[in-house]
KEKOLPA-677388 format. One line per field, with one value per residue (C-alpha): residue in three letters; chain; residue number from 1; x, y, z. Coordinates in pm, 1 decimal. Layout:
<nodes>
aa	(ALA/...)
ch	(A/...)
i	(NUM/...)
u	(X/...)
v	(Y/...)
w	(Z/...)
</nodes>
This chain:
<nodes>
aa	(MET/THR/ARG/GLY/ALA/VAL/ASP/ALA/VAL/LEU/VAL/ARG/ARG/HIS/LEU/LEU/ALA/LEU/ASP/ALA/ALA/LEU/GLN/ARG/LEU/ARG/ARG/HIS/ALA/GLY/VAL/PRO/ALA/SER/GLU/LEU/ALA/ALA/ASN/PRO/ASP/THR/MET/TRP/ALA/VAL/GLU/ARG/GLY/LEU/GLN/ILE/CYS/ALA/GLN/ASN/VAL/LEU/ASP/ILE/ALA/THR/HIS/LEU/ALA/ALA/ALA/LEU/GLY/ARG/ASP/ALA/SER/ASP/TYR/ALA/ALA/ALA/VAL/ASP/ALA/LEU/GLY/ALA/ALA/GLY/VAL/LEU/PRO/ALA/GLU/PHE/ALA/ALA/ARG/PHE/ARG/GLY/VAL/ALA/GLY/PHE/ARG/ASN/VAL/LEU/VAL/HIS/ALA/TYR/LEU/ASP/VAL/ASP/SER/ALA/ARG/VAL/TYR/ALA/VAL/LEU/ASN/GLU/ARG/LEU/ASP/ASP/PHE/SER/VAL/PHE/ALA/GLY/HIS/VAL/GLU/ALA/PHE/LEU/GLN/ASP/ALA)
ch	(A/A/A/A/A/A/A/A/A/A/A/A/A/A/A/A/A/A/A/A/A/A/A/A/A/A/A/A/A/A/A/A/A/A/A/A/A/A/A/A/A/A/A/A/A/A/A/A/A/A/A/A/A/A/A/A/A/A/A/A/A/A/A/A/A/A/A/A/A/A/A/A/A/A/A/A/A/A/A/A/A/A/A/A/A/A/A/A/A/A/A/A/A/A/A/A/A/A/A/A/A/A/A/A/A/A/A/A/A/A/A/A/A/A/A/A/A/A/A/A/A/A/A/A/A/A/A/A/A/A/A/A/A/A/A/A/A/A/A/A/A/A/A)
i	(1/2/3/4/5/6/7/8/9/10/11/12/13/14/15/16/17/18/19/20/21/22/23/24/25/26/27/28/29/30/31/32/33/34/35/36/37/38/39/40/41/42/43/44/45/46/47/48/49/50/51/52/53/54/55/56/57/58/59/60/61/62/63/64/65/66/67/68/69/70/71/72/73/74/75/76/77/78/79/80/81/82/83/84/85/86/87/88/89/90/91/92/93/94/95/96/97/98/99/100/101/102/103/104/105/106/107/108/109/110/111/112/113/114/115/116/117/118/119/120/121/122/123/124/125/126/127/128/129/130/131/132/133/134/135/136/137/138/139/140/141/142/143)
u	(5.7/125.0/185.6/-37.9/-84.5/-240.3/-527.6/-466.6/-778.1/-996.6/-836.9/-878.2/-1247.8/-1290.8/-1095.9/-1324.3/-1639.6/-1492.7/-1424.7/-1778.9/-1930.1/-1708.4/-1808.0/-2178.4/-2113.5/-1922.9/-2244.5/-2393.6/-2095.3/-2148.2/-2524.1/-2623.5/-2659.2/-3019.4/-3108.8/-2939.9/-3117.0/-3449.9/-3436.3/-3463.2/-3394.8/-3073.1/-2961.0/-3025.2/-2826.6/-2536.9/-2537.8/-2545.1/-2265.8/-2050.8/-2128.4/-2011.3/-1693.1/-1609.9/-1686.2/-1467.5/-1179.9/-1212.1/-1244.9/-918.7/-752.2/-843.5/-735.5/-398.9/-338.8/-395.6/-187.3/96.8/81.1/-44.6/-290.7/-593.9/-861.8/-1104.9/-1144.1/-953.5/-665.9/-656.1/-607.1/-341.3/-171.0/-138.9/16.3/268.0/344.5/406.4/116.6/-28.3/173.7/150.4/3.6/-265.2/-353.8/-383.3/-626.0/-815.7/-876.4/-1185.6/-1344.9/-1410.5/-1625.5/-1807.4/-1889.8/-2015.8/-2250.2/-2388.9/-2436.4/-2540.7/-2667.9/-2840.8/-3141.8/-2911.9/-2693.6/-2596.9/-2676.7/-2416.0/-2147.6/-2262.7/-2249.0/-1894.1/-1767.0/-1930.5/-1784.4/-1452.7/-1333.3/-1415.9/-1062.0/-936.6/-1095.6/-916.3/-583.9/-626.8/-694.5/-384.5/-161.7/-307.3/-265.3/98.3/144.3/-0.7/230.5/531.4/419.3)
v	(1.0/349.8/596.3/903.8/1226.3/1252.1/1494.8/1645.0/1868.4/1566.5/1357.8/1653.3/1689.1/1325.2/1386.9/1672.9/1460.1/1183.8/1418.6/1561.4/1217.3/1114.9/1412.6/1321.4/952.9/1038.7/1189.8/840.7/652.7/525.3/496.5/148.7/-113.0/-179.8/181.8/201.6/-109.8/8.2/340.1/278.6/644.3/653.5/317.2/433.4/748.3/550.1/301.1/577.9/764.7/457.2/397.6/748.6/705.9/376.3/512.3/815.0/603.8/358.6/640.3/790.6/448.7/367.7/711.9/698.3/335.3/427.2/744.0/538.4/292.2/12.6/-242.0/-270.4/-497.4/-421.3/-200.2/-423.6/-446.9/-61.4/-49.8/-325.8/-118.8/182.2/-44.4/-180.7/171.5/305.9/540.4/335.5/120.7/-236.9/-370.3/-97.6/-166.9/-536.6/-458.4/-185.1/-366.2/-513.9/-172.5/-280.8/-573.6/-367.3/-111.1/-379.6/-514.6/-160.9/-98.0/-433.6/-642.2/-362.9/-586.0/-815.6/-561.9/-690.1/-419.5/-566.7/-526.5/-163.3/-100.0/-253.4/-29.3/277.7/220.6/42.0/131.2/493.5/599.5/379.6/620.7/911.1/717.2/646.4/1022.2/1115.1/885.8/1013.9/1378.0/1309.8/1144.8/1451.5/1679.7/1474.2/1438.5)
w	(-0.6/-87.4/191.9/171.1/358.3/709.1/710.0/1056.4/1024.6/966.6/1242.7/1492.6/1392.2/1488.8/1811.7/1905.1/1833.6/2039.3/2329.5/2314.9/2323.5/2610.1/2810.7/2767.5/2844.6/3165.3/3305.4/3297.9/3443.0/3794.1/3752.5/3888.1/3619.0/3719.5/3678.5/3340.8/3217.2/3349.3/3166.1/2783.4/2699.0/2901.6/2766.0/2412.3/2477.9/2624.8/2337.3/2084.0/2262.0/2266.2/1899.4/1820.1/2022.3/1852.0/1505.3/1554.4/1682.1/1392.0/1133.2/1275.2/1274.1/908.7/794.6/976.8/866.8/498.0/530.6/680.1/393.0/616.5/482.9/701.5/578.8/859.5/1162.7/1402.8/1155.4/1139.9/1510.3/1482.8/1210.5/1440.3/1698.8/1443.3/1322.3/1676.5/1684.1/1960.3/2209.7/2081.0/2405.9/2405.0/2047.3/2121.9/2407.7/2231.4/1896.0/2047.9/2000.7/1640.0/1740.7/1998.9/1729.8/1503.6/1767.0/1835.1/1465.6/1321.4/1612.9/1801.2/1869.5/2075.0/2258.2/2607.4/2859.9/3099.3/2829.5/2759.7/3135.9/3157.7/2875.3/3017.8/3361.4/3291.8/2942.1/2865.4/2954.8/2669.2/2426.3/2592.9/2591.2/2221.7/2157.6/2351.5/2143.4/1817.7/1922.4/2013.7/1674.9/1503.8/1703.2/1591.0/1231.0)
</nodes>
């Protein structure tokens, strides 16, 4: 694959959208799981917010992988490519690549979304999105 140019403006637009979604989601973190599951409007908002976070991350990953000349056949491979290229620490990329599958569930299997998994991501994994953003911003500063 041929190396291209990183569109820093585009990437930063995604980072801003990611940050805005994270700020909204953090307002729901810590709510008891039973309360979240019992309120369909709140659960919908959380699922949608997580979908937006995942999509922004994966749009960034695919753009950067392509710009770096890395072949990425799917979203998880794009995250792996950022680990291989040093944009993300390899161990973080290996752990974070699951965001691709989570996004696919939210988008394609939305009738079967596990509220316990949504609750776990909301309360245990939101910081991963911020960590990703920090690594990408550092990459852009160095580029």
